[in-house]
N, C-alpha and C positions, 0 to 999 in steps of 0.2 A: 134255157137247157137243165135237165130234170135233175136233180138230187143223185138218181142213180149215176148218170151219166157221169156228175161232177166226179163220186166217186171211181168210177171205170177209167176215167182219163186218168190218176192220178196212180192207181193200178199199175196199168199199161204202162207208163210213165217211169213209176218202179221199177218192174221187169227190165225196160231197157237202159237202164242206167245200171240195174248190175250187169246187165250182157255187154255192157261197155267198159266197166269195171273189170270183170273178167278179160275180154279182151286184151284191154291195155298190157296186164300180165303175158298173156300167151303173142301179140304180138308182137313186144321186144324180147321174151326167151326165146322166138324165132330167128329174132332180127340175128341174136347171136349164135345162135345154133343150138341151143338147148333141145333135149326134147321133151313135150308135151304130147303124152299123150290121151290126155282127155280134157273137153270143153263142156260144160254140163252149167243147163241151166232149171235150177230147182234144185232138193234132194229126197233122196228117199227111192222109191221105186222106179224106176225107166218108164218113161211112155212113150217116148223112138231115141231111136240113134242111129247115126250112120255112119261108118270109118270111108274117113278122105287119106293117103298115107297113112303116115302112123301114128292120125288122131282118131280120134272116134269123138262126134260131137252127138249132143243125144239134149232131152228137156226131158224133169223127173215128174214127178208127182207132186211136190210139193212148194209151190213156188214162192221161196224164202229161201235166196238169195242165188248163190252159183260156184262153181268152183272150176278152175286147169288143176293139172295133174301133170307138175311140171316133175320129173324123174331128178331123185337126189337133193334134193331140197335141204335134207342135213346128210351127216354122214354115219347115221343110223338105216340109213334105207336099204336095200337089197337091189344091185343095179346090176341087170342083164349084160353079159358077156359083149365086150363091144361098144359097149355107148360107156362107157369108163371117162371117156373125155366131152359130154355132154352133161352130166351133173352139173345141177347150179351150186352146188359148195364148191363146187371145181374153177367157177369164173373168177375173174376178177373182182374186186371189188366195188368198181366201178360201174361193171356189169349188173350187177347182183342188186346195187341201188337201184339201179335204173328199172328196174323187175319188178322189185319190190315199192315204189312210187309209182308205178305210172298209174296201177288201178286208184289211189284216193286222186293223180291227177287229172284221171279221166274223170270224177266227177266235179272236181274245181273248174275243170274246161265247159263242163257242157252247166255249172251256173255259172261262169263267166259270161255264155254266149248265149244262155236262155235271160237272162237281165238286161244283156244288151241290146238285144231281140226287142223287149217289149217296152222298152225307152227309146229306141228308138220306131218302133212301130207308133207308140202311142204319145208321144212325146212328153210323157208324165216322168216325174221323180218321183222313185215308188219308194224314197225314202223322208220327206221333206213336203209338208205340205204347208201352205201359207195361210194364213187368216182372211180374207175377202170379208167384206161387208155384205148380208143380205137383205141386211131392214133394218130403217130408220124411221122409227115411227115419230107421231108429234110428239106425247107424251110416255110418263114414267108409271105402269099399273105395275099393282101387287102378282098380277095374272095377265103374261102378254099377250093372251088369247085373246083377254075381252077387250071393247070399244073403252077409247079416252072420255071421260067425264069431266065437266066445266071444273072439280074437284082436283083432278088431277095437277100435276106437277109436271112443268113443257119439260121434254129432253133436250137437255143440254147437246148433244150427240146432232140434231137435227136441225138442217141445213149447213151444217159444218161435215160430217161425214157425210157420204153418195153410197149408195148402193153400188156394189163394182168394185170399191177401195179395197186394194187390199194392202192390209194394214204391215209394216214393215218393223215396227217398233213404237213401244211405249213405254217414253218416258227411259226411253234409250235402252230396253230390256225386247232381244227378240222372245214374239209370242208364235213363231211356225212349229210344227208336230215336234220340231227335235226339239227346243225347247220347254227346259222345267217351268218357266214362269206365266201364267195366260191373265188373258186380259180381265178375266173378272178379279184375280185376284190385286191387280196393279190396282184398277177401278175403286175396288172395293175399298183400303187402304187409303184413300185420298181423297174422302170425302170434302169438301169444302177446297178445294186447294191445287192449280191449275194441273194439267196433267198433258204434256210432249206429244204426239202424236205424227210418224212418221207414214206416211202412205201412198204409194202408186198408183196414180191416178192420170190413164190416157197416156202411161208411160213416159213419164216424169215423177218424182220425189216431190210430195209436197209436204211442208210442217206443220200442224193444224195444232190448237191448245183449247181442251176442254174441260170445263172446270166439273166435276162430279157432285151429284147435293146429296146431301143426305136422305136413309132410306129407310126406318125402320125394315127390317128383313127378319123376320121370329124372334123379335125383342133385341134383335143387334142391329145397330146403326153403320149400314156400310154406303160404301156409294156409288152410286150410278147413274151411266149417262145416256139411256137408253138407246143402245145399239143390238141389233142382231148379225151374229157371224155363223161363218161357217170356213171349215178348211178345206181347201182345194190344191190337189196334186200340182205340185210347181211346175210349170211350162218347163223344158228341156229341150233345146234344138239338137237337131241330129249332129252337126260336131262335136255338144257336150255330151252328147252320150255316150263317149266312150268314157271319160273320168269320172261320170256321173254312175259309170257301172260296179268300177272301184271302189267308189263311195259307199254305194250298195254293197259293196261282199263287207267290205270294212262294218260295217255295221251289220252281217251277219255273221263277222266272227265274232263279236262282243257278244253278241245275243246267242250268238253258241257257248261263250265261254259262258257267260253268266248261265244259261239250264245245268251243263256240267256244274257247276258252284254248286248250283241250290237244288239238283237231282237229292241230296239226302232231306231234305225241308219240303218237297215233294212227295218222297218215302214217307215223311211224315203223315203230312195229310191224309194220304190213302192211306193208309195202317188206321189213320184215328178216323176215317170217313169224312173228313172234310172236303167244301168245295175247292177245286183246285183252278188256279190262275195259269196262267201263260208258263209256261215252262219245260219241264220233262214231257214229253209226249210218244206216245207207241203210235206204229203203221194205224191203228183202230182211230185213234183220235184223229187223226193227220188224215186217214179216208173222211171219216165224218167229217172234219172241217171243208175240207174238197166238194164233198158234199152239200154244206152249206151253202158255199159263193155260189155254189153253179147255181143255186136258187136267188140267189140274192136279188131283191128290187135295184138290181142298176142297170146299165147299158149290159150287153153280148159282150161288147171289148174290151170293158170293166171287169166283168166276169175272167176272160179270158185270161185278162191281164195278172188278174188276181192268182189263178189256177197256176198259170206260168212263174208265179213267182215263187209259189210254192213250192211246187219243185223244183225251184233255181232253189233257195234256201235248203232244200232237205238233200237235195246233193252238195251241197256244199258242207253240212255237219258235220255227212258221212264220208266227208273226204278228211276234214279237219280229224275226226274222232278217230278214224282207221289209222291216223299218224301218232296217236298214243302210246307213249313206252312202254306198251304191256304185250305178252304174248297172249293170246295167238294171233293179235293182231298185227297188219302190215309191219306199224309203227315200231313192235316191239325185236318182227326181225330187223330191222335199220337198225334201230338201237343197241342192239348184239354186236350188229357189222361193225355202229361203229365205233366200241368200245374194244373189239380185237382191232383193230387195224390202228385205235390211240397204243392200245394195249403194245403191240409190236413195233410199232415208232421207239416207244420207250426203253424198251427192250435192247432194239436195236442201239440206240446213243449210249445206255448204257454197257451195250455190249454184251448183252446176255440175251442166250437160246431166246427163238422166239416161241411162245408155249402151245402157238397154234391155236387152233376152234373150241369155244368157249363145250366146256361139256352140259350137251341140251340136258343130260339126264338128270343134274343135279337142281335144277331149275324145271322141272317137271311137275314137279310138286306147288309150285307158285304160280305157275299153270293153269292148273287144272283148279285152283283157286279161284283165278281169276275168271273162269269157265264157267264155272259155276256161280259166280256174282253178277257173272253178262247174262245168264242165260235165267238167274230166281228174279232180276234188275226185268228182264223182257216181260216174263211172267206176270211180274205186278202192275206191270204199265198197262198188259192189254188189259188184264180185268179190271184197273181201274179204266180204258176208255169203254170197258163193256159197259160198267155199272157207275161209273163216279167222271163221264168224258168231262172234255175240256170242251166247250163252246163258245162261241163267236154271237156279238150283239148284232 
């Protein structure tokens, strides 16, 4: 699979996701009898359109999103005679909520289905990788690529740990990819003291003890046992795939929150032209990473699974981000709807007249400021994606 094909797969998947987002709004609005006059993919000049009934469907020149035009999203809009009862803002609160949340829900459903499909097809956990012994040399050398000499000490792990053993824990600490503890750290701190390994061998747990020998490494004494290991995806059965799907989505949520919280730091790195780590990324960065994944030196199945997981994570991020309580995001409209309903119930409880809808004109300056901020940050991330990209190793 080529670099270009990886980029194309990501771009096409993103466009399909946007279409499904807008279809979520469109389908629920039509279901409730609201009038949707336009359904377009992209922005800018119209490349193609056709009318079916009361709705115009089409594609625009700039593939950077899409939109559905539902009449009467706010009381500020002019409505043609005869359509007064089909406007959005006159619908019951539950119906408006469903239409508003449907776009984000489409992204979250995509993420669930893609992650589940990847796990069920590959039987690999996308989050947790186990530490497996790949080699147990007979001696410990300063350079593991060099053969043993008579002066090199015998490796304590030789004959104890075996190639293919999955290391479950070391001194009671998990050493899988989800843990901050590492094998080298634990062994390094225990020179001359027995270290307890629990390994999975031939389907059974075994407890083994190895005593690291003191070894001088760059002027510092550390414990060494002479073992080489690798992280391999944890096997997941088809019946376990469903549960692991939601565990993976939980990890996606954590990384989304971290990325949003780390955004000011990432912007600072961009402005200082410093190297960027994993974090806030533009579509340019993600497309580039998709291309790199597509040409990675692993099996075709692993590359496809990695691309699908990127698509799932992007959809999950968009779904969560779009629910932030900021206009013009759907979450901003949901927040206003929730505020109106809470205020209405409070006023009824205390015997006062319902104040009605929020005056949108009063909050438009804040909305414009948020839009300007979004555009500024987006352009800055796109710029960084071109001149200071995030790369995978």
